N, C-alpha and C positions, 0 to 999 in steps of 0.2 A: 149399159150405163148403170152404176150403182144408184139405188134408191135409198137414201139415208135420211133419217129423221134429224131434227135439230140436235146438234151435239151438246148444246147447253142444256137442253131438256134431258138428254141421255145422262149427262153427268149428274144433274140434279136428282133424277130418279135413282140412279145406281147408288149414290151416296145415301139418299133417304132410305133405300131398301136395305142397305147394310146396317144402318143405325136404327131402322124403324122409327125414325123421328125426323120431322122437317127442321126442328130447331138444331139438332146436332149436325145435320147436313149443312145447314146454313153456316155454322161455325167452321166446318171444314172448307167450304167453298167461299167463305168471307162475303156472304150476302145475307139478306134478311130471310127469316122463315117464310114470310109472305112471298118473296121472290121465288124461293124453292117451290112452294105450293103452286104458284102460277105456272112455272115452267113445267112441272109434272102434269098439271091439268091440260096445258097445251099439247104435251106429248100424248096424253091419253086421247085427246080429241083427234089428233092426227092419225093415231093407230086404230081408233074406233073401238077401244076396249078399256075397261077399268083395270088399273094396275094396283091400286090400293083400296082397301076397305077402310073408310074413315069413320071413327066414332069419337065422341068428345074426349075420351081419355086414352085412346089407342089408335095406332096406325099399323095396319097389318097388310101383308101382300095377298092379292088374289092368286088363283092358280096361274093366270096369265102373267101376273107380275113376278111370281116365283120363276116361271120359265124364262122370262125376259132377263131377270137379274142373273140367272145361272149362265146365260149366254154372254151378257155384257161384261160382267166383272173380269173374267179371264181376258177378254178382248182389250179392256182398258188397262189391265196390268201389262199386257204385251206392248201397248202403245207407250206406257210409262217407261218400260225397259228400253225400248227402241229409242225413245227420246233421250234417255240418260246416256246411252251408248254414243249417240251422235254428238250430244253436248260435251261428253267427257273427251271425245276425240279432238274437239276443237280447243279444249282448255289445256294450259300448260300442265305437265306432270310435275307435281310437287312432292319432294322428298324431305321430310322433316327429321333432322338428325339431332338427337340428344347427345351433347358432348360437353365435357368440362371446358371452362374458358381457357385454361393454359394449353390443353391439347389443341383446341381450335386455333388459338393465336400462333402457337409455336410450330405446329406441324400441318394441320388440316387446311386452314385458310390459304397459306402460301401455295398449296397444290390444287386448289379447287378449279383453277383455270384449266388444268390438265383434264379434269373430269368433264368440264363443260365442253372441251374440244371433242371428247369421245361420245358424249351424251348431251348434245345441245338442246334437246327437247325436255330435259329434266331440270326443274328449278329446285336448287338445294336451299333449305332454310335451316339455320342452326338455332338451337334452343338450349337453355341451361341444362346441363347434365352433370356427369362426373360420378365418382365412386360412391358418393353419399346420396345421390339423387335417385328417387324411384323412377322406374320406367314410366314416362308420361303418357297419358291417354291419347295425346295428339302426335306422338312420335311415330315415324315410319320405322326407324331403327335407332340404335344408340351405340356409342363407343364408350366403354367403361373399363376401369382397372379393377381386377378382381381375380378370383380363383376359378372362374368358369361356371360357377353354380348360381344360376338365377332361376328360381322356380317359375315354371310355365313359359320360359323364354328359351329360344335357341341361341346358343353362344358359340362363336367361332374364334379361336385364338388368332391374333394378328401379330403382336409384337411382345416379346418377353421383356419386362421392365428390368433394366440393369442400372446399378448405382456406381458412379465413379466421380471423384472430386473434379471440379472444373474451376478455372480462374482466367483472368486476363493474361495475355502472353508475357507482359512485363513482370507480373507477380510470379509467374512460374519459374523464372530464372533462379530464384532463391529456394526453390522447393525440390531438393534432390532426393529426399527420403521422407516417408510419411511422418517421421519424428519432427521434421521442420515445420509441421502444421502448428506446433506449440507456439511459434512466434508470429502467427497471423490470425486475423479475425475469421472465424468460421461463420458462415451464413446458414441459419437453420430455417426450416419450414414448419410452421406451427402445427399443421395437421399430420406431419410426418416426422415426429420428434425423434424416432429411433433410427433414422437413416444414418446419421453420423456414427452413432454407437455401433450399429451393425457393421459398417465398413471398417471403422477403426479396430474393432475386435478381430476382423478377418485378417488384418495386417499385424496383429499382435500388440496393439495399443489398447490398454484396458479402459481408459476413460478419455473423453474428449477434453481438449484444453478448455480452461475456464472462459477465455474471452470469446465473445460471439455476438451475433445479432439475429433476432428472430423475425421473420417476415411471414405474411399470411399465406402466400402461394409460391409454388415453384417458379412461376414466371417472374415474380418480383425478385426472388433470390438470384435467379440467373441474370437478370438485368443488372443487379447490384454487382454481381461478379464481373460481368463484362465491363462495368464502369471502374473496376479496380478496387471496389470496397472491401473485398475479401474473397474467400474460397467457398463456393457453394457445392452442395452435393447434387451433382447432375443426375438426371434420370432420362434414359432413352425412352421415346424418341425426342423429347423436348430439346435436347442439346445438339441434335444432328446438324441442323442448318448453321448454328453458330460455330460448330467445330469445322464444318466444311468451308465457312467464310473466314475462319481465323479469328473471329471475335472472342472465342473461348478456346482454351487448350486443356488437355488432360495431363497434369504434371506427373501422374503415376500410372503405371500399367495396370494396376489392380482394379478390376471391375467385378462386382458381385451381383447376384440376383436379388431383386427386391422381394422375391417370393410370390409375385403376382405377374399377370400379363395383361395386355390390352386386348379386349375382346370386342368383336362386332356382335351386337345382340339384336334380336328381332323376335316378334311374336310369330309362332309357327304359321298362323293364317295369313301373314304378310310376306312370308319368305319367298313365295313364288311371284310376287308383284314385279313386273318388268322393270320399274324404276329402281327398286331395291336390288334386283339382280344386276343391273348395270352398275350401280354404285359398289356392290360387293365385288364384282369382277375387277373394277378399277382399283379399289383400295387394297385388295389383296395383292394385286400386281405391284402397286406403288410401294407397299411395305417390303415386298420381296427384293426390291431394287435398292433398299437402304444401304 
């Protein structure tokens, strides 16, 4: 049978021995310095040996105290590690994904039930991200549009961003050639002002028609297009579900590269995390089935 001293006394002594201070140990243990001093004194009485030399301005370990601390500190560290492992096993695994609002709403959220089916023990939390947001300290991983170069991050290409005009089916009936865009309202996205110019140039039209409406986000422009307000410049994968459902159509065959891709980004030290690996396997498979 093990003969163990008071664990409260052991914790009080080990903390005071690390700090060489009853006051600092009291702060760590959330008790008073007098309580720490009393617990250490009771421990010394039970051991029959002095662990500290006490002077008015200094607290120092005796030889016995040094020997005891050297044995206790690793043991308490092991207890802390074992406790965290057991506690972590009982907690839900949380994966915080930094992602832009339009990507989240128009592609990721509609598919999260599929991920939950294959990884029911992982809780996904979405937080604000996107092309202009820095990788957050609380993110497990991120999904961002770019060129694949993020200092100190691991980036894996998922989807190449392509541009193609989209509109409601009834509006598409009158759009037989890109020149016909001159007679309709174009829907622009404020932070992607060159999308229309890039696409029109690719089909031999030098400048966009004068009429248009500018919205803040792709999601707003695509909703306006589905409502028949005008023709939006669609970007994949934002338009995938609307095209499949027939809410939007592509009146022209021409699709061009935006020059960037969607990447899954993660810090190298988090890349082997089982929750991230489960998410990575699922999302790479999901984008391959587009």
